[in-house]
C-alpha positions, 0 to 999 in steps of 0.5 A, spaced: 091 968 191 087 970 185 087 963 182 084 961 189 079 966 189 077 964 182 076 957 184 072 959 190 067 964 186 066 958 181 064 953 186 060 958 190 056 961 184 056 954 181 053 951 187 048 957 188 046 955 180 045 948 182 040 949 188 036 955 185 031 950 182 029 946 188 030 951 193 026 958 193 031 963 193 036 962 199 040 968 198 034 974 195 039 979 194 043 975 189 040 974 182 041 968 178 043 972 172 049 975 177 051 968 179 051 966 172 056 972 170 060 971 176 061 963 174 062 965 167 068 970 169 071 965 174 071 960 169 074 964 164 079 966 168 081 959 170 081 957 162 075 954 161 071 958 156 063 956 158 060 962 154 061 959 147 055 954 149 051 960 151 048 964 145 046 970 149 053 971 151 056 976 146 063 976 145 067 983 145 068 982 137 064 984 131 056 983 131 053 978 126 050 984 123 057 988 122 059 981 119 054 980 114 054 987 112 062 986 110 061 980 106 063 980 099 057 977 097 053 983 098 047 985 102 040 981 102 034 986 104 028 982 105 022 986 104 
C-alpha cells in the first residue's frame, strides 16, 4: 500500500513539475519546491536516488567544510 502511494505521489508531483512552465500556477498553494521535495522523497522511497544529480540537495552526512578540515593535507587559508 505504501508503494502504491509513493507511485501516485511521484506521478502527480512529476506531472505538476512538468506543467508548471507553460501553465501559470494551476494549484497556487503548492509551491514548486514542495512538489520537488515530494517527488524526490517518493522516488527515493521507490529506490531511485535522483537527489544526487541536484547540487542543492544536501545529504545527511558530513558537509564539505568538515571533510576539508579533517583532510590529512592540512588546512589552506585564503586571505
